[in-house]
C-alpha positions as a Markdown table, in Angstrom:
| # | Residue | x | y | z |
|---|---|---|---|---|
| 1 | Unk | 89.6 | 118.5 | 112.3 |
| 2 | Unk | 87.4 | 115.6 | 110.4 |
| 3 | Unk | 89.9 | 116.7 | 107.1 |
| 4 | Unk | 92.8 | 116.9 | 109.2 |
| 5 | Unk | 92.6 | 113.4 | 110.5 |
| 6 | Unk | 91.7 | 112.0 | 107.3 |
| 7 | Unk | 94.8 | 113.3 | 105.6 |
| 8 | Unk | 96.8 | 112.0 | 108.2 |
| 9 | Unk | 95.4 | 108.6 | 108.2 |
| 10 | Unk | 95.7 | 108.6 | 104.5 |
| 11 | Unk | 99.0 | 109.2 | 104.6 |
| 12 | Unk | 99.7 | 106.9 | 107.6 |
| 13 | Unk | 98.3 | 103.7 | 105.4 |
| 14 | Unk | 100.6 | 105.1 | 102.5 |
| 15 | Unk | 103.4 | 104.7 | 105.0 |
| 16 | Unk | 102.3 | 101.6 | 106.3 |
| 17 | Unk | 101.5 | 100.0 | 103.0 |
| 18 | Unk | 105.4 | 101.2 | 100.9 |
| 19 | Unk | 106.9 | 99.6 | 104.5 |
| 20 | Unk | 105.1 | 96.6 | 104.2 |
| 21 | Unk | 106.0 | 96.0 | 100.9 |
| 22 | Unk | 109.9 | 97.0 | 101.1 |
| 23 | Unk | 109.7 | 94.3 | 104.1 |
| 24 | Unk | 108.5 | 91.6 | 101.4 |
| 25 | Unk | 111.5 | 92.6 | 99.1 |
| 26 | Unk | 114.0 | 92.5 | 101.4 |
| 27 | Unk | 112.7 | 89.3 | 102.9 |
| 28 | Unk | 112.8 | 87.6 | 99.8 |
| 29 | Unk | 116.6 | 89.0 | 98.8 |
| 30 | Unk | 117.9 | 87.8 | 101.9 |
| 31 | Unk | 115.9 | 83.6 | 101.5 |
| 32 | Unk | 117.6 | 84.1 | 98.6 |
| 33 | Unk | 120.9 | 85.0 | 99.6 |
| 34 | Unk | 120.7 | 82.1 | 102.5 |
| 35 | Unk | 119.4 | 79.9 | 99.9 |
| 36 | Unk | 116.1 | 79.1 | 101.8 |
| 37 | Unk | 113.6 | 76.4 | 100.4 |
| 38 | Unk | 110.4 | 78.2 | 98.2 |
| 39 | Unk | 108.1 | 76.5 | 100.0 |
| 40 | Unk | 109.5 | 77.7 | 103.3 |
| 41 | Unk | 109.6 | 81.5 | 101.9 |
| 42 | Unk | 106.2 | 81.4 | 100.0 |
| 43 | Unk | 104.0 | 79.1 | 102.4 |
| 44 | Unk | 105.2 | 80.3 | 105.8 |
| 45 | Unk | 107.8 | 83.7 | 105.8 |
| 46 | Unk | 105.8 | 85.8 | 103.2 |
| 47 | Unk | 102.5 | 85.1 | 104.5 |
| 48 | Unk | 103.9 | 86.0 | 107.7 |
| 49 | Unk | 105.6 | 88.8 | 106.3 |
| 50 | Unk | 102.7 | 89.8 | 104.6 |
| 51 | Unk | 100.2 | 89.7 | 107.8 |
| 52 | Unk | 102.9 | 91.8 | 109.7 |
| 53 | Unk | 100.7 | 95.5 | 109.1 |
| 54 | Unk | 97.6 | 93.5 | 110.7 |
| 55 | Unk | 99.3 | 92.2 | 113.7 |
| 56 | Unk | 101.2 | 96.0 | 114.6 |
| 57 | Unk | 97.6 | 96.9 | 113.8 |
| 58 | Unk | 96.5 | 94.9 | 116.6 |
| 59 | Unk | 98.7 | 95.3 | 119.3 |
| 60 | Unk | 98.8 | 99.3 | 118.9 |
| 61 | Unk | 95.2 | 98.8 | 118.8 |
| 62 | Unk | 95.1 | 96.8 | 122.0 |
| 63 | Unk | 97.9 | 99.1 | 123.6 |
| 64 | Unk | 95.6 | 102.2 | 123.2 |
| 65 | Unk | 92.5 | 100.2 | 124.2 |
| 66 | Unk | 90.7 | 100.2 | 120.7 |
| 67 | Unk | 91.1 | 96.3 | 120.4 |
| 68 | Unk | 87.4 | 96.4 | 118.2 |
| 69 | Unk | 89.6 | 98.1 | 115.4 |
| 70 | Unk | 91.9 | 94.9 | 115.3 |
| 71 | Unk | 88.6 | 92.7 | 114.9 |
| 72 | Unk | 87.1 | 94.4 | 112.1 |
| 73 | Unk | 90.7 | 95.1 | 110.5 |
| 74 | Unk | 91.1 | 90.8 | 110.7 |
| 75 | Unk | 87.7 | 90.8 | 109.5 |
| 76 | Unk | 87.5 | 93.0 | 106.9 |
| 77 | Unk | 91.3 | 91.9 | 105.4 |
| 78 | Unk | 90.5 | 88.0 | 105.5 |
| 79 | Unk | 87.4 | 89.0 | 103.6 |
| 80 | Unk | 89.2 | 91.3 | 101.5 |
| 81 | Unk | 91.7 | 88.5 | 101.0 |
| 82 | Unk | 89.5 | 85.9 | 99.8 |
| 83 | Unk | 87.5 | 87.9 | 97.6 |
| 84 | Unk | 89.3 | 91.4 | 96.4 |
| 85 | Unk | 92.6 | 90.6 | 96.4 |
| 86 | Unk | 92.2 | 86.9 | 94.9 |
| 87 | Unk | 89.7 | 88.5 | 92.5 |
| 88 | Unk | 92.0 | 90.9 | 91.4 |
| 89 | Unk | 94.9 | 88.3 | 90.9 |
| 90 | Unk | 92.8 | 86.3 | 88.8 |
| 91 | Unk | 92.0 | 89.4 | 86.8 |
| 92 | Unk | 96.1 | 90.2 | 86.1 |
| 93 | Unk | 96.9 | 86.6 | 85.7 |
| 94 | Unk | 94.3 | 85.9 | 83.2 |
| 95 | Unk | 93.2 | 82.9 | 85.5 |
| 96 | Unk | 95.3 | 80.8 | 88.3 |
| 97 | Unk | 95.7 | 77.2 | 88.6 |
| 98 | Unk | 94.6 | 75.8 | 91.9 |
| 99 | Unk | 96.9 | 73.4 | 92.5 |
| 100 | Unk | 97.2 | 69.8 | 93.8 |
| 101 | Unk | 95.0 | 68.1 | 96.5 |
| 102 | Unk | 97.0 | 69.5 | 99.4 |
| 103 | Unk | 95.7 | 73.0 | 98.3 |
| 104 | Unk | 91.9 | 71.3 | 98.8 |
| 105 | Unk | 92.4 | 70.3 | 102.0 |
| 106 | Unk | 94.4 | 73.8 | 103.6 |
| 107 | Unk | 91.1 | 75.8 | 102.1 |
| 108 | Unk | 88.9 | 73.1 | 104.3 |
| 109 | Unk | 91.3 | 73.8 | 107.4 |
| 110 | Unk | 91.4 | 77.7 | 106.7 |
| 111 | Unk | 87.6 | 77.6 | 106.4 |
| 112 | Unk | 87.3 | 75.8 | 109.8 |
| 113 | Unk | 90.5 | 77.8 | 111.6 |
| 114 | Unk | 88.9 | 81.4 | 110.5 |
| 115 | Unk | 85.8 | 80.7 | 112.0 |
| 116 | Unk | 87.3 | 79.5 | 115.2 |
| 117 | Unk | 87.6 | 83.4 | 116.9 |
| 118 | Unk | 84.3 | 84.1 | 115.5 |
| 119 | Unk | 82.8 | 81.4 | 117.6 |
| 120 | Unk | 85.1 | 81.6 | 120.5 |
| 121 | Unk | 83.4 | 85.2 | 120.6 |
| 122 | Unk | 79.8 | 84.6 | 120.0 |
| 123 | Unk | 80.1 | 82.0 | 122.8 |
| 124 | Unk | 81.8 | 84.6 | 125.7 |
| 125 | Unk | 80.6 | 87.9 | 123.9 |
| 126 | Unk | 84.1 | 88.8 | 124.0 |
| 127 | Unk | 87.8 | 87.4 | 122.9 |
| 128 | Unk | 89.0 | 86.9 | 126.1 |
| 129 | Unk | 92.8 | 85.9 | 126.8 |
| 130 | Unk | 92.5 | 82.4 | 127.1 |
| 131 | Unk | 91.0 | 82.6 | 123.9 |
| 132 | Unk | 94.1 | 84.3 | 122.7 |
| 133 | Unk | 96.0 | 81.2 | 124.1 |
| 134 | Unk | 93.8 | 79.1 | 122.2 |
| 135 | Unk | 94.2 | 80.6 | 119.1 |
| 136 | Unk | 98.2 | 80.5 | 119.3 |
| 137 | Unk | 98.0 | 76.7 | 119.7 |
| 138 | Unk | 95.7 | 76.4 | 116.4 |
| 139 | Unk | 98.7 | 78.2 | 115.1 |
| 140 | Unk | 101.5 | 76.4 | 116.6 |
| 141 | Unk | 99.4 | 73.1 | 114.7 |
| 142 | Unk | 99.2 | 74.6 | 111.7 |
| 143 | Unk | 103.0 | 75.2 | 111.4 |
| 144 | Unk | 103.7 | 71.8 | 112.3 |
| 145 | Unk | 101.2 | 70.6 | 109.7 |
| 146 | Unk | 103.0 | 73.0 | 106.8 |
| 147 | Unk | 106.4 | 72.3 | 107.9 |
| 148 | Unk | 105.3 | 68.4 | 107.4 |
| 149 | Unk | 105.0 | 68.7 | 104.3 |
| 150 | Unk | 108.1 | 70.6 | 103.3 |
| 151 | Unk | 109.9 | 68.2 | 101.6 |
| 152 | Unk | 107.2 | 67.9 | 98.9 |
| 153 | Unk | 109.5 | 71.1 | 98.1 |
| 154 | Unk | 113.2 | 70.8 | 97.1 |
| 155 | Unk | 113.6 | 74.0 | 94.7 |
| 156 | Unk | 115.7 | 76.8 | 96.4 |
| 157 | Unk | 115.7 | 80.4 | 96.0 |
| 158 | Unk | 119.0 | 81.1 | 93.8 |
| 159 | Unk | 122.2 | 82.7 | 95.7 |
| 160 | Unk | 122.5 | 85.6 | 93.0 |
| 161 | Unk | 122.9 | 88.0 | 95.7 |
| 162 | Unk | 126.4 | 89.4 | 97.3 |
| 163 | Unk | 127.3 | 89.5 | 100.7 |
| 164 | Unk | 127.4 | 93.3 | 100.8 |
| 165 | Unk | 124.1 | 93.4 | 98.9 |
| 166 | Unk | 122.6 | 90.6 | 101.5 |
| 167 | Unk | 123.6 | 93.4 | 104.4 |
| 168 | Unk | 122.0 | 96.4 | 102.7 |
| 169 | Unk | 118.7 | 94.1 | 102.5 |
| 170 | Unk | 119.1 | 92.9 | 106.0 |
| 171 | Unk | 119.5 | 96.6 | 107.1 |
| 172 | Unk | 116.4 | 97.5 | 105.0 |
| 173 | Unk | 114.2 | 94.7 | 106.8 |
| 174 | Unk | 115.1 | 95.8 | 110.3 |
| 175 | Unk | 114.2 | 99.6 | 109.0 |
| 176 | Unk | 111.3 | 98.7 | 107.4 |
| 177 | Unk | 110.0 | 96.6 | 110.5 |
| 178 | Unk | 110.5 | 99.7 | 112.7 |
| 179 | Unk | 108.6 | 102.0 | 110.2 |
| 180 | Unk | 105.5 | 99.3 | 109.8 |
| 181 | Unk | 105.6 | 99.7 | 113.5 |
| 182 | Unk | 105.3 | 103.4 | 113.8 |
| 183 | Unk | 103.1 | 103.9 | 110.8 |
| 184 | Unk | 100.8 | 100.9 | 112.1 |
| 185 | Unk | 100.4 | 103.1 | 115.3 |
| 186 | Unk | 99.5 | 106.6 | 113.4 |
| 187 | Unk | 96.7 | 104.3 | 111.6 |
| 188 | Unk | 95.3 | 103.1 | 114.5 |
| 189 | Unk | 95.4 | 106.2 | 116.3 |
| 190 | Unk | 93.6 | 108.7 | 113.5 |
| 191 | Unk | 91.0 | 105.4 | 112.7 |
| 192 | Unk | 90.1 | 105.8 | 116.5 |
| 193 | Unk | 89.4 | 109.6 | 115.8 |
| 194 | Unk | 87.7 | 109.2 | 112.3 |
| 195 | Unk | 85.1 | 106.8 | 114.2 |
| 196 | Unk | 84.7 | 109.7 | 116.6 |
| 197 | Unk | 84.3 | 112.3 | 113.7 |
| 198 | Unk | 81.8 | 110.3 | 111.8 |
| 199 | Unk | 80.0 | 108.2 | 114.5 |
| 200 | Unk | 81.0 | 104.9 | 112.8 |
| 201 | Unk | 81.8 | 102.0 | 115.4 |
| 202 | Unk | 85.3 | 101.3 | 115.3 |
| 203 | Unk | 84.6 | 97.8 | 114.3 |
| 204 | Unk | 83.4 | 99.4 | 110.8 |
| 205 | Unk | 86.5 | 101.3 | 110.4 |
| 206 | Unk | 88.6 | 98.6 | 110.7 |
| 207 | Unk | 86.3 | 96.3 | 108.4 |
| 208 | Unk | 87.4 | 98.9 | 105.3 |
| 209 | Unk | 89.6 | 101.9 | 105.7 |
| 210 | Unk | 91.9 | 99.6 | 108.0 |
| 211 | Unk | 91.6 | 96.8 | 106.3 |
| 212 | Unk | 92.2 | 98.2 | 102.6 |
| 213 | Unk | 95.3 | 99.4 | 103.8 |
| 214 | Unk | 96.6 | 96.1 | 105.5 |
| 215 | Unk | 95.6 | 94.1 | 102.4 |
| 216 | Unk | 97.7 | 95.6 | 100.1 |
| 217 | Unk | 101.2 | 93.8 | 100.8 |
| 218 | Unk | 98.7 | 90.5 | 100.0 |
| 219 | Unk | 97.6 | 92.3 | 96.6 |
| 220 | Unk | 101.1 | 93.3 | 95.5 |
| 221 | Unk | 102.9 | 90.1 | 96.7 |
| 222 | Unk | 100.0 | 88.2 | 94.6 |
| 223 | Unk | 99.8 | 90.2 | 91.5 |
| 224 | Unk | 103.1 | 90.4 | 91.0 |
| 225 | Unk | 103.3 | 86.1 | 91.9 |
| 226 | Unk | 100.8 | 85.9 | 88.9 |
| 227 | Unk | 102.6 | 87.9 | 86.3 |
| 228 | Unk | 106.0 | 86.3 | 87.3 |
| 229 | Unk | 104.4 | 82.7 | 86.3 |
| 230 | Unk | 104.7 | 81.7 | 90.0 |
| 231 | Unk | 100.6 | 81.0 | 90.8 |
| 232 | Unk | 101.1 | 78.5 | 93.2 |
| 233 | Unk | 102.4 | 81.2 | 95.9 |
| 234 | Unk | 99.2 | 83.0 | 95.6 |
| 235 | Unk | 96.7 | 80.2 | 97.1 |
| 236 | Unk | 99.6 | 79.3 | 99.5 |
| 237 | Unk | 99.9 | 82.8 | 100.5 |
| 238 | Unk | 96.6 | 83.9 | 100.9 |
| 239 | Unk | 95.5 | 80.9 | 103.1 |
| 240 | Unk | 98.3 | 81.4 | 104.9 |
| 241 | Unk | 97.6 | 85.2 | 105.5 |
| 242 | Unk | 94.0 | 84.1 | 106.2 |
| 243 | Unk | 95.2 | 81.3 | 109.1 |
| 244 | Unk | 97.8 | 84.1 | 110.6 |
| 245 | Unk | 95.4 | 87.0 | 110.8 |
| 246 | Unk | 92.8 | 84.8 | 112.7 |
| 247 | Unk | 95.1 | 83.1 | 114.7 |
| 248 | Unk | 98.1 | 85.2 | 115.5 |
| 249 | Unk | 96.8 | 88.6 | 115.2 |
| 250 | Unk | 93.8 | 88.4 | 117.2 |
| 251 | Unk | 95.5 | 86.1 | 119.4 |
| 252 | Unk | 98.1 | 88.3 | 120.5 |
| 253 | Unk | 95.8 | 91.3 | 120.5 |
| 254 | Unk | 93.5 | 89.7 | 123.1 |
| 255 | Unk | 96.3 | 88.4 | 125.1 |
| 256 | Unk | 96.9 | 92.2 | 125.7 |
| 257 | Unk | 93.9 | 93.6 | 125.5 |
| 258 | Unk | 90.4 | 91.2 | 125.5 |
| 259 | Unk | 88.3 | 92.0 | 122.0 |
| 260 | Unk | 84.8 | 93.7 | 122.2 |
| 261 | Unk | 83.3 | 94.6 | 119.2 |
| 262 | Unk | 79.5 | 95.7 | 118.0 |
| 263 | Unk | 77.3 | 92.6 | 118.0 |
| 264 | Unk | 75.5 | 93.3 | 114.9 |
| 265 | Unk | 78.1 | 94.5 | 112.6 |
| 266 | Unk | 80.2 | 91.4 | 113.7 |
| 267 | Unk | 77.1 | 88.9 | 113.2 |
| 268 | Unk | 76.8 | 90.9 | 109.2 |
| 269 | Unk | 80.6 | 90.5 | 108.6 |
| 270 | Unk | 80.6 | 87.0 | 110.2 |
| 271 | Unk | 77.8 | 86.3 | 107.5 |
| 272 | Unk | 79.7 | 87.4 | 104.6 |
| 273 | Unk | 82.8 | 85.8 | 105.7 |
| 274 | Unk | 80.9 | 82.5 | 105.6 |
| 275 | Unk | 79.7 | 83.3 | 101.9 |
| 276 | Unk | 83.2 | 84.0 | 100.7 |
| 277 | Unk | 84.8 | 81.0 | 102.4 |
| 278 | Unk | 82.2 | 78.9 | 101.2 |
| 279 | Unk | 83.0 | 80.4 | 97.6 |
| 280 | Unk | 86.5 | 80.0 | 98.0 |
| 281 | Unk | 86.2 | 76.0 | 98.5 |
| 282 | Unk | 83.6 | 75.7 | 96.0 |
| 283 | Unk | 86.1 | 76.9 | 93.0 |
| 284 | Unk | 88.9 | 75.2 | 94.5 |
| 285 | Unk | 86.8 | 72.0 | 94.9 |
| 286 | Unk | 85.2 | 72.4 | 91.2 |
| 287 | Unk | 88.2 | 73.6 | 89.3 |
| 288 | Unk | 91.9 | 73.0 | 89.0 |
| 289 | Unk | 92.1 | 76.7 | 87.7 |
| 290 | Unk | 90.5 | 79.9 | 88.7 |
| 291 | Unk | 89.2 | 81.9 | 85.6 |
| 292 | Unk | 88.3 | 85.4 | 84.8 |
| 293 | Unk | 84.5 | 84.9 | 85.3 |
| 294 | Unk | 85.3 | 83.3 | 88.8 |
| 295 | Unk | 87.9 | 86.6 | 89.6 |
| 296 | Unk | 85.2 | 89.2 | 88.6 |
| 297 | Unk | 82.6 | 87.1 | 91.1 |
| 298 | Unk | 84.9 | 87.4 | 93.6 |
| 299 | Unk | 85.2 | 91.3 | 93.1 |
| 300 | Unk | 81.5 | 92.1 | 93.0 |
| 301 | Unk | 81.2 | 90.2 | 96.1 |
| 302 | Unk | 83.2 | 92.3 | 97.8 |
| 303 | Unk | 81.5 | 95.4 | 96.7 |
| 304 | Unk | 78.2 | 93.8 | 97.5 |
| 305 | Unk | 79.6 | 93.4 | 101.2 |
| 306 | Unk | 80.7 | 97.1 | 101.5 |
| 307 | Unk | 77.4 | 98.2 | 100.3 |
| 308 | Unk | 75.3 | 96.2 | 102.6 |
| 309 | Unk | 77.7 | 96.7 | 105.8 |
| 310 | Unk | 76.8 | 100.6 | 105.3 |
| 311 | Unk | 73.3 | 100.4 | 104.8 |
| 312 | Unk | 73.1 | 98.1 | 107.8 |
| 313 | Unk | 75.0 | 100.7 | 109.7 |
| 314 | Unk | 72.7 | 103.9 | 108.1 |
| 315 | Unk | 69.7 | 101.6 | 109.4 |
| 316 | Unk | 70.4 | 103.5 | 112.7 |
| 317 | Unk | 70.6 | 101.4 | 115.2 |
| 318 | Unk | 74.3 | 100.4 | 115.3 |
| 319 | Unk | 76.1 | 103.4 | 116.4 |
């Protein structure tokens, strides 16, 4: 039974990953046909698109009364994005340019926003529906602020897509969206069963198994952007994804079903988010380029995070 649940969980994650990847690819093609602004596509649409797996996992976890999986997923995804995903992207790109002062300002904004749901949960011991509304309002403020900066980027995607191809890619986008929703439902279902099989808290399953699967679209986009010379997209996408996870995903999940979770695992995950968020800001403030040494450091921090979380669980007091 355990092996069967694990196999179906892995298959569901693979389908989730591929549907998320095709969703991103088809979206870029449609944006190219419509000659959309590169900034809007890369800093808003792509950040939203690569966060859709987390969003659908959140919705399905709330609908099945397993909202702790969504909290673990968001915490794990944000930690993975700022450490593992960014670290791997730096290694593959042989260094990443940080960009202008706006990236540094957005880093501080991201640092504050990603801790807002944690503060709300600490104050009320749960993320209530009111907290969900607060998070969505904060997301609206962030989008308003980003749109005000759009005039700095006048470059548009070149239209090298025929109308027939555009229709095909639009259909692919819709199909990928449907598959993404269905596969996320199975990911939550089998993640819940695995948490029972292994006697693990749902938040722990979300922190690692689900989070790694839903973070792969960001990883694919970041690595491809770096290899194609669009390094400025990497930082924008990761910052946007972290903010969207912390506001949109948790906000909608909390509106459907208030979120509660294991307190000790929640606090230790929060501590790692503080460390990784501080490292991210330190790296972006101290240099105009993130080099190989910093990339390896971020990957090692993520490995340490995994070791510490399972060590704490094995102490026996968190089940």
